[in-house]
Every structure is written in structure tokens, then in C-alpha cells.
N, C-alpha and C positions, 0 to 999 in steps of 0.2 A: 704862143709857144709854152709848153710845159717847163716847169722850173727844176733845175737839177743843182744840188748844193753839195760841194765837196770841202771837207775839213782837212786841213793839213797840219800835222803835229810838228813843231819845230825842234826836233831832237835828232842828233846825229848827222853825219855827212852823207849827202846824197850819193848813191852808187848806181851802177848800171842796172842792177835788179830793180831799184826804185824807178828808174826811168821807164823801163819796158813794162814793169808790172803795175805801176800806179800812175805815173805822170802822163805818159802817152795816151792810155785809155781815158784818163780823166779830161785831157785837153780835147779829145775827140767829141766830148759831150757838147762843146760849143757849136758844132755843126748841126745839132738836132734840138738843142734845148736852149732856154734862157739860162745860161750857166753863171753860177756864182761860186767863188772859191775863197776860203778864209784861212788864215794862219792862226792856229788855236794856242796862242801864247798863255792864256790863263789855265787851260788844260795842262800845259807844259810845267806850270809852277809845281805841280804835285811831285815832280821828280827833279827839276832844275831849280836850285835855290841860289845860284850864282848869277847876279844881275848882268855882269859882263858876258857871261857865256850865253845867257838867254837873248841878249840883244844881238849877239854874234850869230846865234842860231836862226833868229827870225830873219835877219838880213840875208843870211846864207840861203835860207829856203826861198825867200822872196826872189833873189837873184837867180837861183837855180830854176824855178818855175818860169821866170820870165825869159831866161836864156834858152829854155827848152821849148818855147813857142807860145806861151801864155800871152794873150793880147789884151792889156788893160783897157783898151778903148772899145773892145768887143764884149767883154765880160766884166763882172764886178769882182774886184780882187782886193781884200781888205784884211787888216789885222783885227782879231777878235776883240781885243781891248780897245780898239777904236770905235766900238759900237756899244756905248753903255746901256742902251735899251736891252741888250742881251741879258744883262744882270738883273734888271728890273723884271724882265719877263721870268727869269729863273726863280726869283722870289715869289712871283704869283704862282708859278707851277708847283713850287715846293709845297704850297698849301693844299695841293690836290694830289700829292704823290705819298702813297703808303710807305712806311718805313720797311715793311715786309718786301715790297718790290725791290728796294735798294739791297736788301739782305740777299737777294737772289742774283744780283749782278755778278757776271763772271769774274771781272777783275778783282772785286772784293772778295768773293768766295775763294779765288786762287790765293790771294794774299793771306786770308785767314788760314787756309790749309797749309801754306808754307810755314806760318808761325807755329802751328800745332805740331807739324813734322819736327821742328826744332826744339820742341818742348816748351815753347813760350806761350804766353797769353795770346788768344786768337786775334785780338785787336792791336797787339804790340806794333808800334811804328806806323799804324794806319791813320792818316789824316782825314778830315771831313772832305777835303777836296777829292780824295779817291772815293769816298763813300757816296758822295752826292754827284759824282762825275756824270751819271746818266741824266740827272735834272738839267745841268748845264748844257749838256749835249742836246737834250730835248729843246732847250730854249734857242740854241743855235739854229736848229732845224725849223722849229715852228714859227720863229720870228719872221721868216722870209716866205712863208707859204709854200714850202718846197713840196713839189710833187714826188720827186724821186731823190734818193740819196745813195750814190754808188758805194757799196761796201763788199768786203769779202764775206764768205759764208759765216765765219767766226764772229763777225760784227752785227749780225742781224738782230741780236738781242737789244742793241741800243735803239734800233728803229722801232722794234716792237714796244719797248718801254715808252718811246715818244708817242707812239699811237695810243697806248693805254692812258697816258697822262692827258693827252689832247682830248681823248674821248671823254674823260672824267670832267674836264672843264666844260665841254660842249653839253654834256648830259646835265650838268648842275644848272647851267643858265638857259637851257632849252634853246640854244642857238649854235649855229656852226661858226663859232668864233675862231676856231683854229683848223686849218686844213690838216687832214690825216695824211701823213706822208707814207710812201711805199719805199721798201728797200729794193735798189736795183742790184741784185747779186751779180758780181762779176766772176763768172765761171771760168772764162777762157783767157784770162790774163797770162802772159808769158811767165813761165818759171824758168829764171835764168840761173845756169849752173855757176857755182863759185869756183875759186882757185882749186879747191880740193874735190870738186865733183858734187858736193852737197849744194842744196839751193843757197843762192848767194844771200848772206845775211850777216848783219853786224854781229849778232850774237855768236856766229861761228868764226868770225875773223877772217872771212874768205872773200872779202868784197874787192871790187875795183871801182874806186871813187870816180864819179861821173866827169869831174873836172880836174883830174890828175894832169900834171905837167906831162909833156911828151915822153921825157926820160923816165918818169915815175910810172907811166902807163906801160911802157916797154918792159921794165923790170918786173912788174906784177904779171904781165902776160907770160913772161918767161918762166914764172913760177907755177904755172899751171901743172898739176900732176897728170902724168901719162903713164901708159903701160911700157913694158920693155921691148916692144916690137922694134926690130932693126930698120935701117934705111931702106933696104931693098924690098922688104916685105910689103905686100899690098895691105891696105888699111881700110876699115869700114867707116865711112863718114858718119853713118847713122848711129854708131855707138862711140863717137868721139865728142868729148865735152869741148875740145877746140873748135870743131866744126859746128856744134851747137850754138857757140857764141858767134861764130863767123856767119851763120844764117841770119842772125838778128841785124847785122850791119851790111851784108852784101846784097847786091841785086841778084836776079835769077841767073843771069849770065855768069857772074862771078862764082856763084854757088855751084853751077854745073861744071865749070871748068876745074875748080879746085877739087870737087868730088871725083872727077875723072883722074886727077893726079894721085889722090888717095888710093884709088883702086888699082892703079897701074903699077904702084910700087916705085921705089927710087927717090921717095921724099921722106926725109926724117922728120921727128916731132919738132926739132928746132926750126926747121923750114916752114912747117905748118904754123907754128907760133909767129914767125916773122910775117906770114901772110895775114894772120889774124891781126897782129899789131898795125899792119899797113892799112887795112880797111877800117879798123876801129878808130885809129888816129885821124884818118881822113874824114870819117863821118862826125867825130866829136870835136874836131878843131874849131869849127864855127861856133858851137855851143860854148866851148872853153873861152874863145875870145869874147863872146858876148857876156859870159858870166864874170870874167875879170874886169871888163869895163864897168860893169854894174856894181860890183863890189868896191870898185875904186871911187864910186860916187854915192856914198851913203845918203846924202841929202836927196839925191834923185829917187832912191829907193823909197825913203821916207815920204816924199811927195807923192809917189805913185800910190803907196798904201793909204795916204791921207785922202786923196782923191776918191779911192775906192770906198773908204769908210763913209765919206760924204754921201756917195750914191747909196750905199747900204742903209744909212741912217734915214734917208728919205722914205725908204720902205719900212724900215723897223719902227719908226715913230708912228706910222699909221696902225700897225698891229697893236702896239702898246696902247695907243689912244682907244682903239676899239674895246680892248679888254678892260682898261680903266673904267670906261663908261658902263660896260656891262657889269662889272663887279662893284660899282658904287664908289670907286676912288676917283673923285672928281677934281681933285686938287690940280 
């Protein structure tokens, strides 16, 4: 089977938009590929400098993906920092990475531009972790001979950089030491509307956390912004953000029944929100229970990640050994 690798950054609280836009599509990869998933805790260090918050974030992400259906018996699931070969490979790759390539990285350029717009030095506050981020990401990918890396269109540059770096290594040693990965661009992932109608995003403050308590979930759904149509007026389900969310959780029969009620009139937005809460709570309750059980057992989470790292290292060590031999590092 072809190999697919998914990196997961441990920042923020998982929300419904993450579930439909990232988690579900990524988990489907296990049906067609030899799938590997890692939590990128070293990448997170660029922005998260509080040790307790980072540990909490890693465990929250691990529990969230496991609760959402990731099967650690079927795939490899590990913490980035549990595979030290990643950093050895990153050091090797850095010797083949032009600084000019790093200068063109979107994240670095955006940070420089923000500084200049504020009248500051271009490199103010930019650490080497951010600047060399693409090299470490290339190591994450190339270490495991990944064929495909699922990304959004705005992230394809990272894969292109990994291709360039791997190509430079292979060209220098006249061997196919590293597999050239391909970006699997995810064009049709769900765009989930937030409470205010914009795309659900932490930056907009309009999210519905995936593992909210039942009472929190209901309060948030009742905050969804609607228009001023009265109870008796017919309503168009296709232009309703409440119905857009309902579609994600309801089966076809439920969708057809509620759409008919919309069009017939006699149902206010409050009642529509109650229907949305009912179906969302029904679908998310099992995930919430699994998540809470996992969070309550941090030792179990650590054990799962450690076992995944052990599997990952058995693959990673072969890659590093191959490169060490080719490069003349025989210690």
C-alpha cells in the first residue's frame, strides 16, 4: 500500500470545523493507504512556550483523534518528539537546504511583512524554529518514505520544499536515498459555518468545541445568528446556516423531513436550533464520552503514543541508517 502521512499541530481546542474539515478526511486515508499520524509537538514550540499548556494540548489532541475514530492498532500514531531520528534527519537535510529557499517560506515572509507594517525590523521576534520550520517538516515526511501528504492548497509549498530538499540529497549521492513525496491536495473538505455565518475558526471566535458538555453545546447553538423571519414565514433551508450544520449530522431522511418543515412555515428559528441541537448532541455524545474517558487516563494516552513511537522508530532508524552510510557518517 502507498504511504500517507498526516501531521497534527497541538494548538487550540478541537471544534466541529476541525472534525469535518480535517479529522474525518484524514481518518478515511486508513481505508486506502498505510496511514501514519503524528502530533507535531516540536513544531508547536514555536508558539507555545508554557510546558503545562503544551502537555495539555498534546493529550487533548491525542484523546480527540482517538475519540473520533483513529485506531492505533490499524495505523501508526505517535508524538513527533518520541522519534529522535526526526531531528537527526533534519540536521542532515539542513546541509542541503539553501537559505534562499527558507527566505521564500510563506510563514516566514508573512511574519516579516507583519513586522515591517508595524515599522519594526523585519526579523523582530522571529525565532529559528519558525525560519527552519520547512526543514523539520521535510524530515517528518521524508523519514517515513511518505508517498502522499494530505494538505490544503495553501500548504503545498511545504511539500514542494520537501521535494526540493530530497532531490538535492538524491542528486548529490547519485542514489534514490529519499522518496519524493506528493501533496494530496484536499479540495472538497467541508467548510463548516460558525456561529456568525463565517467559516468556523478559532481566529473568529465563532467555534463550537467538539467535546462541549451537553449544556454548553445547547447554549452555543442557541447563539447562532439568524435573520428576522417570523415563525409563520416559509424558510429556505439552502440559505440557512442552521440547516448547513444540520446536514453534517443528520441522515437523509432527517434532512428531508426538516427541509419540508422549513418550506411549509410555522417553525421559528428557535425550534430549528432545537432540532439542530438534538441531532448534534446525539451524534457527538459517544465521541464526548470516549474523549472524557481518555482524558481521565493520561497514562493510557502516553502508552498509546509510546507504542506508536516504537513502531515509527523501527521505520525511521532504517532511513537514517541508509543516509548515514551514503553520507559517510558511519559511527
